[in-house]
PDB file of N, H, CA, C and O in Angstrom:
ATOM      1  N   MET A   1     178.041  72.604  55.580  1.00  0.00           N
ATOM      2  CA  MET A   1     177.331  73.925  56.306  1.00  0.00           C
ATOM      3  C   MET A   1     177.836  75.095  56.145  1.00  0.00           C
ATOM      4  O   MET A   1     177.190  76.100  56.441  1.00  0.00           O
ATOM      5  N   LYS A   2     179.135  75.156  55.625  1.00  0.00           N
ATOM      6  H   LYS A   2     179.660  74.339  55.384  1.00  0.00           H
ATOM      7  CA  LYS A   2     179.681  76.505  54.845  1.00  0.00           C
ATOM      8  C   LYS A   2     178.844  76.916  53.826  1.00  0.00           C
ATOM      9  O   LYS A   2     178.477  78.082  53.675  1.00  0.00           O
ATOM     10  N   LYS A   3     178.428  75.670  52.885  1.00  0.00           N
ATOM     11  H   LYS A   3     178.726  74.723  53.008  1.00  0.00           H
ATOM     12  CA  LYS A   3     177.415  76.387  52.119  1.00  0.00           C
ATOM     13  C   LYS A   3     176.514  77.104  52.394  1.00  0.00           C
ATOM     14  O   LYS A   3     176.339  78.246  51.969  1.00  0.00           O
ATOM     15  N   ALA A   4     175.676  76.352  53.326  1.00  0.00           N
ATOM     16  H   ALA A   4     175.818  75.424  53.671  1.00  0.00           H
ATOM     17  CA  ALA A   4     174.616  77.235  53.880  1.00  0.00           C
ATOM     18  C   ALA A   4     174.984  78.581  54.373  1.00  0.00           C
ATOM     19  O   ALA A   4     174.545  79.648  53.944  1.00  0.00           O
ATOM     20  N   TRP A   5     175.713  78.431  55.180  1.00  0.00           N
ATOM     21  H   TRP A   5     176.070  77.565  55.528  1.00  0.00           H
ATOM     22  CA  TRP A   5     176.240  79.864  55.660  1.00  0.00           C
ATOM     23  C   TRP A   5     176.360  81.201  54.602  1.00  0.00           C
ATOM     24  O   TRP A   5     176.035  82.387  54.657  1.00  0.00           O
ATOM     25  N   LEU A   6     176.939  80.416  53.728  1.00  0.00           N
ATOM     26  H   LEU A   6     177.203  79.453  53.684  1.00  0.00           H
ATOM     27  CA  LEU A   6     177.547  81.293  52.592  1.00  0.00           C
ATOM     28  C   LEU A   6     175.926  81.550  51.675  1.00  0.00           C
ATOM     29  O   LEU A   6     175.699  82.692  51.275  1.00  0.00           O
ATOM     30  N   ALA A   7     175.410  80.996  51.539  1.00  0.00           N
ATOM     31  H   ALA A   7     175.594  80.068  51.864  1.00  0.00           H
ATOM     32  CA  ALA A   7     174.025  81.049  50.802  1.00  0.00           C
ATOM     33  C   ALA A   7     173.434  82.065  51.627  1.00  0.00           C
ATOM     34  O   ALA A   7     173.180  83.078  50.976  1.00  0.00           O
ATOM     35  N   MET A   8     173.084  82.142  53.026  1.00  0.00           N
ATOM     36  H   MET A   8     173.290  81.319  53.555  1.00  0.00           H
ATOM     37  CA  MET A   8     172.406  82.776  53.911  1.00  0.00           C
ATOM     38  C   MET A   8     172.907  84.107  53.768  1.00  0.00           C
ATOM     39  O   MET A   8     172.093  85.007  53.561  1.00  0.00           O
ATOM     40  N   MET A   9     174.217  84.384  53.854  1.00  0.00           N
ATOM     41  H   MET A   9     174.878  83.653  54.022  1.00  0.00           H
ATOM     42  CA  MET A   9     174.815  85.674  53.708  1.00  0.00           C
ATOM     43  C   MET A   9     174.577  86.645  52.399  1.00  0.00           C
ATOM     44  O   MET A   9     174.450  87.862  52.266  1.00  0.00           O
ATOM     45  N   VAL A  10     174.577  85.656  51.604  1.00  0.00           N
ATOM     46  H   VAL A  10     174.680  84.667  51.712  1.00  0.00           H
ATOM     47  CA  VAL A  10     174.372  86.154  50.054  1.00  0.00           C
ATOM     48  C   VAL A  10     172.790  86.579  50.050  1.00  0.00           C
ATOM     49  O   VAL A  10     172.388  87.530  49.379  1.00  0.00           O
ATOM     50  N   CYS A  11     172.174  85.999  50.642  1.00  0.00           N
ATOM     51  H   CYS A  11     172.501  85.227  51.187  1.00  0.00           H
ATOM     52  CA  CYS A  11     170.467  86.220  50.397  1.00  0.00           C
ATOM     53  C   CYS A  11     170.607  87.482  51.400  1.00  0.00           C
ATOM     54  O   CYS A  11     170.175  88.570  51.019  1.00  0.00           O
ATOM     55  N   MET A  12     171.078  87.382  52.408  1.00  0.00           N
ATOM     56  H   MET A  12     171.429  86.498  52.718  1.00  0.00           H
ATOM     57  CA  MET A  12     170.722  88.691  53.503  1.00  0.00           C
ATOM     58  C   MET A  12     171.373  90.022  52.619  1.00  0.00           C
ATOM     59  O   MET A  12     170.829  91.123  52.545  1.00  0.00           O
ATOM     60  N   SER A  13     172.547  89.677  52.034  1.00  0.00           N
ATOM     61  H   SER A  13     172.989  88.782  52.095  1.00  0.00           H
ATOM     62  CA  SER A  13     173.161  90.935  51.360  1.00  0.00           C
ATOM     63  C   SER A  13     171.860  91.400  50.216  1.00  0.00           C
ATOM     64  O   SER A  13     171.408  92.543  50.292  1.00  0.00           O
ATOM     65  N   ALA A  14     171.449  90.657  49.426  1.00  0.00           N
ATOM     66  H   ALA A  14     171.816  89.729  49.364  1.00  0.00           H
ATOM     67  CA  ALA A  14     170.608  91.068  48.289  1.00  0.00           C
ATOM     68  C   ALA A  14     169.156  91.839  48.964  1.00  0.00           C
ATOM     69  O   ALA A  14     168.546  92.702  48.332  1.00  0.00           O
ATOM     70  N   LEU A  15     168.808  91.446  50.110  1.00  0.00           N
ATOM     71  H   LEU A  15     169.303  90.745  50.624  1.00  0.00           H
ATOM     72  CA  LEU A  15     167.787  91.811  50.835  1.00  0.00           C
ATOM     73  C   LEU A  15     167.954  93.453  51.317  1.00  0.00           C
ATOM     74  O   LEU A  15     167.151  94.381  51.224  1.00  0.00           O
ATOM     75  N   VAL A  16     169.220  93.410  51.820  1.00  0.00           N
ATOM     76  H   VAL A  16     169.873  92.656  51.895  1.00  0.00           H
ATOM     77  CA  VAL A  16     169.472  94.816  52.197  1.00  0.00           C
ATOM     78  C   VAL A  16     169.702  95.862  51.097  1.00  0.00           C
ATOM     79  O   VAL A  16     169.249  97.004  51.174  1.00  0.00           O
ATOM     80  N   ALA A  17     170.512  95.354  49.958  1.00  0.00           N
ATOM     81  H   ALA A  17     170.880  94.427  49.896  1.00  0.00           H
ATOM     82  CA  ALA A  17     170.642  96.186  48.725  1.00  0.00           C
ATOM     83  C   ALA A  17     169.356  96.353  48.003  1.00  0.00           C
ATOM     84  O   ALA A  17     169.107  97.382  47.374  1.00  0.00           O
ATOM     85  N   GLY A  18     168.566  95.384  48.086  1.00  0.00           N
ATOM     86  H   GLY A  18     168.769  94.548  48.597  1.00  0.00           H
ATOM     87  CA  GLY A  18     167.301  95.612  47.539  1.00  0.00           C
ATOM     88  C   GLY A  18     166.384  97.091  48.501  1.00  0.00           C
ATOM     89  O   GLY A  18     165.660  97.964  48.021  1.00  0.00           O
ATOM     90  N   CYS A  19     166.708  96.917  49.638  1.00  0.00           N
ATOM     91  H   CYS A  19     167.296  96.208  50.028  1.00  0.00           H
ATOM     92  CA  CYS A  19     165.876  97.802  50.434  1.00  0.00           C
ATOM     93  C   CYS A  19     166.404  99.322  50.227  1.00  0.00           C
ATOM     94  O   CYS A  19     165.614 100.265  50.288  1.00  0.00           O
ATOM     95  N   ASN A  20     167.719  99.494  49.993  1.00  0.00           N
ATOM     96  H   ASN A  20     168.360  98.729  49.944  1.00  0.00           H
ATOM     97  CA  ASN A  20     168.281 100.595  49.777  1.00  0.00           C
ATOM     98  C   ASN A  20     167.942 101.120  48.452  1.00  0.00           C
ATOM     99  O   ASN A  20     167.739 102.326  48.313  1.00  0.00           O
ATOM    100  N   THR A  21     167.865 100.306  47.474  1.00  0.00           N
ATOM    101  H   THR A  21     168.030  99.326  47.587  1.00  0.00           H
ATOM    102  CA  THR A  21     167.533 100.576  46.087  1.00  0.00           C
ATOM    103  C   THR A  21     166.340 101.134  46.276  1.00  0.00           C
ATOM    104  O   THR A  21     166.314 102.342  46.043  1.00  0.00           O
ATOM    105  N   MET A  22     165.148 100.547  46.691  1.00  0.00           N
ATOM    106  H   MET A  22     165.170  99.565  46.880  1.00  0.00           H
ATOM    107  CA  MET A  22     163.830 101.141  47.100  1.00  0.00           C
ATOM    108  C   MET A  22     163.417 102.097  47.738  1.00  0.00           C
ATOM    109  O   MET A  22     162.331 102.624  47.496  1.00  0.00           O
ATOM    110  N   GLU A  23     164.291 102.516  48.748  1.00  0.00           N
ATOM    111  H   GLU A  23     165.173 102.087  48.944  1.00  0.00           H
ATOM    112  CA  GLU A  23     164.466 103.603  49.263  1.00  0.00           C
ATOM    113  C   GLU A  23     164.722 105.021  48.653  1.00  0.00           C
ATOM    114  O   GLU A  23     164.162 106.068  48.976  1.00  0.00           O
ATOM    115  N   GLY A  24     166.036 104.764  47.358  1.00  0.00           N
ATOM    116  H   GLY A  24     166.491 103.913  47.096  1.00  0.00           H
ATOM    117  CA  GLY A  24     166.529 105.664  46.725  1.00  0.00           C
ATOM    118  C   GLY A  24     165.287 105.686  45.810  1.00  0.00           C
ATOM    119  O   GLY A  24     164.919 106.851  45.657  1.00  0.00           O
ATOM    120  N   ALA A  25     164.593 104.891  45.218  1.00  0.00           N
ATOM    121  H   ALA A  25     164.892 103.944  45.343  1.00  0.00           H
ATOM    122  CA  ALA A  25     163.597 105.318  44.142  1.00  0.00           C
ATOM    123  C   ALA A  25     162.589 105.863  44.887  1.00  0.00           C
ATOM    124  O   ALA A  25     162.203 106.934  44.417  1.00  0.00           O
ATOM    125  N   GLY A  26     161.905 105.441  46.087  1.00  0.00           N
ATOM    126  H   GLY A  26     162.218 104.571  46.469  1.00  0.00           H
ATOM    127  CA  GLY A  26     160.868 106.189  46.590  1.00  0.00           C
ATOM    128  C   GLY A  26     160.928 108.027  47.089  1.00  0.00           C
ATOM    129  O   GLY A  26     159.942 108.739  47.279  1.00  0.00           O
ATOM    130  N   LYS A  27     162.423 108.446  47.205  1.00  0.00           N
ATOM    131  H   LYS A  27     163.224 107.868  47.050  1.00  0.00           H
ATOM    132  CA  LYS A  27     162.761 109.639  47.404  1.00  0.00           C
ATOM    133  C   LYS A  27     162.658 110.236  46.145  1.00  0.00           C
ATOM    134  O   LYS A  27     162.083 111.315  46.000  1.00  0.00           O
ATOM    135  N   ASP A  28     163.363 109.383  44.874  1.00  0.00           N
ATOM    136  H   ASP A  28     163.830 108.507  44.993  1.00  0.00           H
ATOM    137  CA  ASP A  28     163.021 110.305  43.552  1.00  0.00           C
ATOM    138  C   ASP A  28     162.139 110.237  43.256  1.00  0.00           C
ATOM    139  O   ASP A  28     161.873 110.940  42.281  1.00  0.00           O
ATOM    140  N   ILE A  29     161.002 109.364  43.833  1.00  0.00           N
ATOM    141  H   ILE A  29     161.218 108.792  44.625  1.00  0.00           H
ATOM    142  CA  ILE A  29     159.430 109.977  42.757  1.00  0.00           C
ATOM    143  C   ILE A  29     158.855 110.780  43.724  1.00  0.00           C
ATOM    144  O   ILE A  29     157.911 111.439  43.288  1.00  0.00           O
ATOM    145  N   GLN A  30     159.173 110.981  45.172  1.00  0.00           N
ATOM    146  H   GLN A  30     159.939 110.445  45.527  1.00  0.00           H
ATOM    147  CA  GLN A  30     158.640 111.981  46.244  1.00  0.00           C
ATOM    148  C   GLN A  30     159.330 113.214  45.463  1.00  0.00           C
ATOM    149  O   GLN A  30     158.474 113.973  45.009  1.00  0.00           O
ATOM    150  N   ALA A  31     160.726 113.629  45.174  1.00  0.00           N
ATOM    151  H   ALA A  31     161.421 113.011  45.542  1.00  0.00           H
ATOM    152  CA  ALA A  31     161.055 114.521  44.616  1.00  0.00           C
ATOM    153  C   ALA A  31     160.320 114.848  43.424  1.00  0.00           C
ATOM    154  O   ALA A  31     159.936 116.018  43.409  1.00  0.00           O
ATOM    155  N   GLY A  32     159.962 114.043  42.257  1.00  0.00           N
ATOM    156  H   GLY A  32     160.274 113.093  42.269  1.00  0.00           H
ATOM    157  CA  GLY A  32     159.093 114.366  41.283  1.00  0.00           C
ATOM    158  C   GLY A  32     157.850 114.872  42.189  1.00  0.00           C
ATOM    159  O   GLY A  32     157.501 116.035  42.389  1.00  0.00           O
ATOM    160  N   GLY A  33     157.340 113.804  42.629  1.00  0.00           N
ATOM    161  H   GLY A  33     157.624 112.859  42.466  1.00  0.00           H
ATOM    162  CA  GLY A  33     155.698 114.738  42.562  1.00  0.00           C
ATOM    163  C   GLY A  33     155.991 116.095  43.368  1.00  0.00           C
ATOM    164  O   GLY A  33     155.303 117.062  43.042  1.00  0.00           O
ATOM    165  N   GLN A  34     156.882 116.257  44.323  1.00  0.00           N
ATOM    166  H   GLN A  34     157.441 115.472  44.588  1.00  0.00           H
ATOM    167  CA  GLN A  34     156.836 117.743  44.710  1.00  0.00           C
ATOM    168  C   GLN A  34     157.401 118.546  43.593  1.00  0.00           C
ATOM    169  O   GLN A  34     157.056 119.717  43.752  1.00  0.00           O
ATOM    170  N   ALA A  35     157.905 118.439  42.854  1.00  0.00           N
ATOM    171  H   ALA A  35     158.185 117.487  42.725  1.00  0.00           H
ATOM    172  CA  ALA A  35     158.286 119.428  41.712  1.00  0.00           C
ATOM    173  C   ALA A  35     156.875 119.637  40.783  1.00  0.00           C
ATOM    174  O   ALA A  35     156.660 120.772  40.359  1.00  0.00           O
ATOM    175  N   ILE A  36     156.008 118.653  40.494  1.00  0.00           N
ATOM    176  H   ILE A  36     156.183 117.731  40.838  1.00  0.00           H
ATOM    177  CA  ILE A  36     155.020 119.045  40.014  1.00  0.00           C
ATOM    178  C   ILE A  36     153.834 119.545  40.870  1.00  0.00           C
ATOM    179  O   ILE A  36     152.895 120.160  40.363  1.00  0.00           O
ATOM    180  N   GLU A  37     153.905 119.289  42.047  1.00  0.00           N
ATOM    181  H   GLU A  37     154.667 118.790  42.459  1.00  0.00           H
ATOM    182  CA  GLU A  37     153.110 119.895  42.909  1.00  0.00           C
ATOM    183  C   GLU A  37     153.394 121.612  43.062  1.00  0.00           C
ATOM    184  O   GLU A  37     152.559 122.506  43.197  1.00  0.00           O
ATOM    185  N   ASN A  38     154.775 121.698  42.994  1.00  0.00           N
ATOM    186  H   ASN A  38     155.454 120.972  42.885  1.00  0.00           H
ATOM    187  CA  ASN A  38     155.086 123.397  42.940  1.00  0.00           C
ATOM    188  C   ASN A  38     154.723 123.907  41.600  1.00  0.00           C
ATOM    189  O   ASN A  38     154.076 124.946  41.472  1.00  0.00           O
ATOM    190  N   SER A  39     155.038 123.351  40.819  1.00  0.00           N
ATOM    191  H   SER A  39     155.564 122.507  40.923  1.00  0.00           H
ATOM    192  CA  SER A  39     154.847 123.987  39.226  1.00  0.00           C
ATOM    193  C   SER A  39     153.041 124.469  39.419  1.00  0.00           C
ATOM    194  O   SER A  39     152.558 125.599  39.478  1.00  0.00           O
ATOM    195  N   ALA A  40     152.517 123.426  39.465  1.00  0.00           N
ATOM    196  H   ALA A  40     152.910 122.507  39.417  1.00  0.00           H
ATOM    197  CA  ALA A  40     151.024 123.271  39.536  1.00  0.00           C
ATOM    198  C   ALA A  40     150.329 124.893  40.321  1.00  0.00           C
ATOM    199  O   ALA A  40     149.470 125.681  39.928  1.00  0.00           O
ATOM    200  N   GLU A  41     151.225 124.850  41.603  1.00  0.00           N
ATOM    201  H   GLU A  41     151.923 124.209  41.922  1.00  0.00           H
ATOM    202  CA  GLU A  41     151.006 126.056  42.672  1.00  0.00           C
ATOM    203  C   GLU A  41     151.496 127.170  41.802  1.00  0.00           C
ATOM    204  O   GLU A  41     150.737 128.139  41.805  1.00  0.00           O
ATOM    205  N   ARG A  42     152.510 127.282  41.096  1.00  0.00           N
ATOM    206  H   ARG A  42     153.127 126.494  41.094  1.00  0.00           H
ATOM    207  CA  ARG A  42     152.725 128.593  40.734  1.00  0.00           C
ATOM    208  C   ARG A  42     151.935 128.846  39.463  1.00  0.00           C
ATOM    209  O   ARG A  42     151.667 130.001  39.135  1.00  0.00           O
ATOM    210  N   ALA A  43     151.546 127.784  38.723  1.00  0.00           N
ATOM    211  H   ALA A  43     151.764 126.845  38.990  1.00  0.00           H
ATOM    212  CA  ALA A  43     150.276 127.915  37.386  1.00  0.00           C
ATOM    213  C   ALA A  43     148.867 128.425  38.228  1.00  0.00           C
ATOM    214  O   ALA A  43     148.199 129.313  37.699  1.00  0.00           O
ATOM    215  N   LYS A  44     148.611 128.095  38.989  1.00  0.00           N
ATOM    216  H   LYS A  44     149.154 127.373  39.418  1.00  0.00           H
ATOM    217  CA  LYS A  44     147.373 129.141  39.840  1.00  0.00           C
ATOM    218  C   LYS A  44     147.091 130.515  39.456  1.00  0.00           C
ATOM    219  O   LYS A  44     146.245 131.167  40.069  1.00  0.00           O
TER     220      LYS A  44
END
């Protein structure tokens, strides 16, 4: 029973860490897109 509990906790930790990582990556991509958009606006 303890092994099942431990395995479940490890899986939950991995899921939470994965979500945080993807959120950070999404913000970075969004910031990069914004920079490109701003550069294109200035080039007009």
